[in-house]
C-alpha positions as CSV (number, residue, x, y, z in Angstrom):
1,M,93.2,118.8,93.8
2,G,89.8,120.2,94.9
3,S,88.0,117.3,93.2
4,N,90.1,114.6,94.9
5,N,88.0,112.6,97.3
6,L,91.0,111.8,99.4
7,E,91.4,115.4,100.4
8,R,87.7,115.9,101.1
9,L,86.0,115.9,104.5
10,N,84.5,112.4,105.0
11,I,81.2,112.5,106.9
12,G,79.7,109.2,107.9
13,I,76.0,108.8,108.9
14,F,75.3,106.0,111.2
15,G,72.4,104.7,113.2
16,R,69.7,102.0,113.4
17,R,67.3,101.0,110.6
18,N,64.6,103.5,109.8
19,V,65.7,106.4,112.0
20,G,66.0,108.5,108.9
21,K,69.7,108.3,107.9
22,S,68.9,108.4,104.1
23,S,66.5,111.3,104.6
24,L,69.2,113.2,106.5
25,I,71.8,112.7,103.8
26,N,69.3,114.0,101.2
27,A,68.5,117.0,103.4
28,L,72.2,117.8,104.0
29,T,73.0,117.6,100.2
30,L,69.8,119.1,99.0
31,Q,69.6,116.1,96.6
32,D,67.7,112.8,96.4
33,I,70.9,110.7,96.7
34,A,69.8,107.9,99.0
35,I,66.6,105.8,98.6
36,V,64.1,106.7,101.3
37,S,61.6,104.0,102.4
38,P,59.5,103.2,105.4
39,I,60.7,99.6,105.1
40,P,63.6,99.0,107.6
41,G,66.9,98.0,106.0
42,T,66.4,99.6,102.6
43,T,70.1,100.7,102.6
44,R,72.3,97.6,102.3
45,D,75.5,98.9,100.9
46,P,77.2,102.2,101.9
47,V,76.2,105.1,99.5
48,Q,78.7,107.9,99.0
49,K,78.3,111.3,97.4
50,S,81.0,113.8,96.8
51,M,79.9,117.4,96.8
52,E,80.4,121.0,98.1
53,I,78.4,122.0,101.0
54,H,78.1,125.7,102.0
55,S,80.3,126.4,105.0
56,L,81.9,123.0,104.8
57,G,83.5,123.0,101.4
58,P,84.3,119.7,99.5
59,C,82.9,116.7,101.3
60,V,82.2,113.0,100.9
61,I,79.0,112.0,102.7
62,W,78.4,108.3,103.5
63,D,75.0,106.8,104.1
64,T,75.3,103.4,105.8
65,A,73.1,100.5,106.6
66,G,71.3,100.1,109.9
67,L,73.3,98.7,112.8
68,D,70.5,96.6,114.2
69,D,69.7,94.1,111.4
70,P,69.5,90.7,113.2
71,T,69.8,88.5,110.1
72,E,73.0,86.8,108.8
73,L,73.0,89.3,105.9
74,G,72.8,92.0,108.5
75,E,76.2,90.9,109.9
76,I,77.8,91.3,106.4
77,V,76.2,94.7,106.1
78,K,77.5,95.7,109.5
79,R,81.0,94.8,108.5
80,K,80.7,97.1,105.5
81,T,79.5,99.9,107.8
82,E,82.5,99.3,110.0
83,K,84.8,99.9,107.0
84,V,83.2,103.3,106.5
85,I,84.0,104.2,110.1
86,E,87.7,103.7,109.2
87,R,87.6,106.5,106.7
88,T,85.2,108.8,108.6
89,D,86.5,112.2,109.7
90,I,83.2,113.3,111.4
91,A,80.3,110.9,112.3
92,L,76.7,111.7,112.6
93,L,74.8,109.3,114.9
94,V,71.1,109.5,114.0
95,L,68.4,108.7,116.5
96,D,64.6,109.1,116.7
97,F,62.2,109.0,119.6
98,E,60.6,105.7,118.4
99,H,63.8,103.8,118.6
100,G,65.4,105.7,121.6
101,W,68.8,104.7,122.9
102,D,70.0,101.2,123.3
103,R,73.2,99.0,123.1
104,Y,73.6,99.8,119.4
105,E,74.2,103.5,120.2
106,D,76.4,102.6,123.1
107,E,78.5,100.3,120.9
108,I,79.0,102.8,118.1
109,I,79.8,105.7,120.5
110,K,82.4,103.4,122.1
111,E,83.9,102.6,118.7
112,L,84.0,106.3,117.7
113,E,85.6,107.3,120.9
114,K,88.2,104.5,120.7
115,R,89.2,105.8,117.2
116,K,89.0,109.4,118.4
117,I,86.5,110.3,115.7
118,P,84.5,113.4,116.6
119,F,80.7,112.8,116.4
120,I,77.5,114.7,116.5
121,T,74.3,113.0,117.8
122,V,71.3,114.0,115.7
123,I,67.7,113.5,116.9
124,N,65.6,113.2,113.8
125,K,61.9,113.3,113.1
126,I,61.1,116.1,115.6
127,D,58.1,117.0,113.3
128,L,56.5,113.7,114.6
129,N,57.6,113.7,118.2
130,G,58.7,117.2,119.1
131,S,57.2,117.1,122.5
132,N,58.9,113.8,123.6
133,T,61.5,114.6,126.2
134,Y,62.7,111.0,127.0
135,L,65.6,110.9,124.5
136,R,66.7,114.4,125.4
137,E,66.9,113.3,129.0
138,V,68.9,110.2,128.1
139,L,71.5,112.2,126.2
140,A,71.7,114.8,128.9
141,S,72.4,112.1,131.5
142,K,75.2,110.8,129.3
143,N,76.6,114.3,128.8
144,I,76.2,114.0,125.0
145,D,75.5,117.1,123.0
146,F,72.9,116.8,120.3
147,S,71.2,118.5,117.4
148,E,67.5,118.2,116.7
149,V,66.2,118.1,113.1
150,S,63.4,117.1,110.8
151,A,65.1,115.8,107.7
152,L,61.7,115.6,106.0
153,R,60.8,119.2,106.6
154,K,64.5,120.5,106.5
155,T,64.1,121.9,110.0
156,G,67.4,122.4,111.9
157,I,69.6,121.4,108.9
158,D,71.4,124.7,108.6
159,E,72.3,124.6,112.3
160,L,73.5,121.0,111.9
161,R,75.7,122.1,108.9
162,E,77.3,124.9,111.1
163,K,78.0,122.4,113.9
164,I,79.7,120.0,111.4
165,S,81.7,123.0,110.0
166,K,82.9,123.8,113.5
167,K,84.0,120.2,114.2
168,A,85.8,120.2,110.8
169,K,88.0,123.1,111.8
170,E,89.1,121.3,115.0
171,I,90.1,118.0,113.6
172,R,93.3,118.7,111.6
173,S,96.6,119.8,113.1
174,V,97.6,121.0,109.7
175,T,95.3,121.7,106.7
176,K,98.0,122.1,104.1
177,L,101.1,120.1,103.1
178,L,103.5,123.0,103.4
179,E,101.7,124.8,106.3
180,G,104.1,126.8,108.4
181,I,107.1,126.0,106.1
182,V,106.6,128.1,103.0
183,K,105.7,131.8,103.0
184,E,105.1,134.5,100.4
185,D,108.1,135.2,98.1
186,D,110.0,132.1,99.2
187,L,111.8,130.1,96.4
188,V,110.8,126.4,96.6
189,I,112.5,123.7,94.5
190,L,110.6,120.5,94.0
191,V,112.7,117.6,92.8
192,V,110.4,115.2,91.0
193,S,111.2,111.6,90.0
194,I,109.8,110.4,86.7
195,D,110.0,106.7,87.1
196,P,108.0,103.7,85.8
197,E,105.6,104.1,88.8
198,T,104.7,107.6,87.7
199,P,101.4,107.7,85.7
200,V,102.0,108.5,82.0
201,G,101.5,112.2,81.3
202,R,101.0,113.1,85.0
203,I,102.9,113.6,88.2
204,K,102.1,112.2,91.6
205,L,99.4,113.7,93.9
206,P,101.8,115.1,96.6
207,Q,103.8,116.9,93.9
208,V,100.7,118.4,92.4
209,Q,99.5,119.4,95.8
210,A,102.8,121.1,96.7
211,I,102.8,123.1,93.4
212,R,99.3,124.3,94.0
213,E,100.0,125.3,97.6
214,C,103.1,127.3,96.5
215,L,100.9,129.1,94.0
216,D,98.3,129.9,96.7
217,T,101.1,131.2,99.0
218,H,102.6,133.4,96.3
219,A,105.9,131.5,96.6
220,Y,108.1,130.9,93.6
221,T,108.3,127.3,92.5
222,L,110.9,125.5,90.4
223,V,110.1,121.9,89.4
224,V,113.1,119.8,88.2
225,R,114.2,116.3,87.8
226,D,117.2,115.1,89.8
227,S,119.3,115.1,86.7
228,E,118.7,118.8,86.3
229,L,119.0,119.8,89.9
230,E,122.7,120.8,89.9
231,K,122.4,123.0,86.9
232,A,119.2,124.6,88.3
233,L,120.9,125.4,91.6
234,S,123.9,127.0,89.9
235,S,121.6,129.2,87.8
236,L,119.8,130.8,90.7
237,S,120.5,134.3,91.9
238,R,119.4,133.4,95.5
239,K,119.2,130.3,97.6
240,P,115.9,128.4,97.9
241,A,114.1,128.4,101.2
242,I,113.6,124.7,100.9
243,V,114.1,121.8,98.6
244,V,111.5,119.0,98.6
245,T,112.5,115.8,96.9
246,D,111.2,112.3,96.2
247,S,112.5,110.3,99.2
248,Q,114.3,107.8,96.9
249,L,116.5,110.6,95.6
250,F,117.8,111.6,99.1
251,E,121.2,110.0,98.5
252,K,121.9,112.1,95.4
253,V,120.1,115.3,96.3
254,K,121.7,115.7,99.7
255,T,125.1,116.2,98.0
256,L,123.8,118.9,95.8
257,V,121.8,121.0,98.2
258,P,123.8,123.4,100.4
259,E,123.8,122.5,104.1
260,D,122.1,125.8,105.0
261,V,119.1,125.1,102.8
262,M,116.3,123.1,104.3
263,L,115.8,119.7,102.7
264,T,112.9,117.2,103.1
265,S,110.8,114.9,101.1
266,F,107.2,114.6,99.9
267,S,106.7,111.5,102.0
268,I,107.9,113.2,105.2
269,L,105.6,116.1,104.5
270,Y,102.8,113.5,104.2
271,A,103.9,112.0,107.5
272,R,102.8,115.2,109.1
273,Y,99.9,116.0,106.9
274,K,98.1,112.7,107.0
275,G,99.7,110.8,109.8
276,D,101.5,111.5,113.2
277,L,105.0,112.8,112.6
278,R,106.1,112.2,116.1
279,I,105.0,108.6,116.1
280,F,106.7,108.0,112.7
281,V,110.0,109.5,114.0
282,E,109.9,107.3,117.1
283,G,109.3,104.3,114.8
284,I,112.7,104.7,113.3
285,D,114.4,103.7,116.6
286,A,112.5,100.3,116.4
287,V,113.7,99.9,112.8
288,K,117.3,100.3,113.8
289,K,116.9,97.6,116.4
290,L,115.4,94.9,114.1
291,K,117.1,91.5,114.2
292,D,116.9,88.2,112.3
293,G,113.5,86.6,112.5
294,D,111.6,89.8,113.2
295,R,108.5,90.4,111.1
296,V,107.9,93.8,109.3
297,L,104.7,94.9,107.6
298,I,105.1,97.2,104.6
299,A,101.8,98.9,104.1
300,E,101.4,100.3,100.5
301,S,98.2,102.2,99.9
302,C,98.7,102.1,96.1
303,T,97.7,99.0,94.1
304,H,100.1,99.4,91.1
305,H,101.9,96.3,89.8
306,P,105.4,96.2,91.3
307,I,108.2,97.3,88.9
308,E,111.8,96.0,88.6
309,D,113.2,98.4,91.2
310,D,109.9,98.9,93.2
311,V,110.1,100.9,96.4
312,A,108.0,98.6,98.6
313,T,109.2,95.2,97.4
314,V,112.8,96.0,96.4
315,K,114.3,99.2,97.8
316,I,113.0,99.2,101.3
317,P,113.7,95.5,101.8
318,R,117.3,96.2,100.6
319,I,117.6,98.8,103.3
320,L,116.2,96.5,106.0
321,K,118.6,93.7,105.0
322,R,121.5,96.1,105.7
323,I,120.2,96.2,109.2
324,S,119.7,92.5,109.6
325,E,119.9,89.9,106.8
326,N,116.9,87.6,107.7
327,I,114.1,90.1,108.5
328,M,110.8,88.6,107.4
329,I,108.7,91.0,105.4
330,E,104.9,90.9,104.6
331,Y,102.8,93.4,102.6
332,S,99.4,95.0,102.5
333,H,98.0,96.8,99.5
334,G,95.4,99.4,98.8
335,R,92.7,99.6,101.5
336,D,93.4,96.1,102.7
337,F,95.1,96.2,106.1
338,P,95.6,93.0,108.2
339,E,93.5,92.6,111.3
340,D,96.2,90.5,113.0
341,I,99.1,92.8,113.3
342,A,100.4,91.6,116.7
343,K,103.1,89.5,115.0
344,F,104.9,92.5,113.6
345,K,107.8,94.3,115.2
346,V,107.4,97.4,113.0
347,I,105.0,98.7,110.4
348,I,106.4,100.8,107.6
349,H,103.7,102.8,105.9
350,C,103.8,104.6,102.6
351,G,103.0,108.3,102.4
352,G,99.3,107.5,102.3
353,C,98.4,109.8,99.3
354,M,95.9,107.2,98.0
355,I,93.9,106.8,101.2
356,T,92.3,109.3,103.6
357,R,93.9,110.9,106.6
358,R,91.4,109.1,108.8
359,E,92.4,105.7,107.4
360,V,96.0,106.4,108.1
361,F,95.1,107.4,111.7
362,S,93.0,104.3,112.0
363,R,96.0,102.1,111.2
364,I,98.2,104.1,113.5
365,G,95.6,103.6,116.3
366,K,95.5,99.8,115.7
367,A,99.2,99.6,115.9
368,K,99.3,101.8,119.1
369,E,96.8,99.4,120.8
370,K,99.2,96.5,120.1
371,G,102.3,98.5,121.1
372,I,103.7,98.2,117.5
373,P,106.0,101.1,116.3
374,V,105.0,102.7,112.9
375,T,107.2,104.8,110.6
376,N,106.9,105.7,106.9
377,Y,108.9,105.4,103.6
378,G,110.4,108.9,103.7
379,M,111.8,108.3,107.2
380,I,113.4,105.0,106.1
381,F,115.1,106.6,103.1
382,A,116.3,109.6,105.2
383,M,117.6,107.2,107.9
384,D,119.5,105.2,105.3
385,S,121.0,108.3,103.7
386,G,122.1,109.5,107.1
387,I,120.1,112.8,106.9
388,L,117.0,112.1,109.0
389,E,117.8,114.9,111.4
390,R,118.3,117.3,108.5
391,A,115.1,116.1,106.8
392,L,113.1,116.8,110.0
393,E,114.6,120.3,110.4
394,P,111.5,122.1,108.9
395,F,109.3,120.5,111.6
396,K,111.7,121.0,114.5
397,S,109.3,123.2,116.5
398,Q,106.6,120.5,116.4
399,L,108.9,117.8,117.6
400,I,110.4,119.6,120.6
């Protein structure tokens, strides 16, 4: 799990051409990852590096192209840079005294604030212009905090890392899938579905993550398939603290797990871990009100080929048709997400285990701007099984 880029802190480095973005990424990583050149526009495509940084832990650092390329190619490059913003947890906006502050910086600050992405402004090249006070005065007038570094001489880099580390600790409401739910000595049962969508010889990421967290918490973990759940429960000398199941198995599992045992799903855990649980819960009300002719977007972050009884293309549409026969359904896959979402009444998102938390929040933000409710797969299956309230019981204190 530690090597998975989807769980790493994504740091995006932005700024105009030739302000030293590539030099900064090399200084932060202590490696020559990005090409450094005095020629403006050397970086055309985003460059990423996964690594561990002292005081930050596992990170993905993105070096992006300059925002001020006036050419037609520059517009293409700019769009690629905007894609990086969508997956950025913390942004570094790099400046230097030569370029100063202009509309480019105003535009990116506006975009970061709109997306609620925390950022750190970095004045680079202080070895060349350390006595220049103009840029400092501009930032002070805008009430923008900043760090000063020389990426070339590695001056101020340790202090910048500490500032990034502090921001990182502030950005997540929960840092673990089972945070606040499972404690030491708890017995946890994980009901895992081995279906055609499951990679051969492996289990899905949320399940692996839950197992590891139980081990870290010193909880006892029993992993079973749904076909063995009844036998497993009858063999226990004590009741489990919680049962976590694949959402598709709610209908069967709910009849086997005693009412006084908490029951939820991996997808609902991910709704809190990577998304906004409250928004997803509210989205269910809109699903219940769907009528003929309404359009629904099903957003699937995986890119697997649909199987015979596929969740996104078969099972969820089957549930929706029980609400209203002629609901119109469209799909998005992987990292593709439609720009024009105003036509949809509801967006139903997968758990998001194959994209970053920031990407999920970016999608939620776009929907919120248009007033479109969003929910997720786990909520849909819990609603259909009539146990949504029970499935949300582990999170009750957060939803009050």
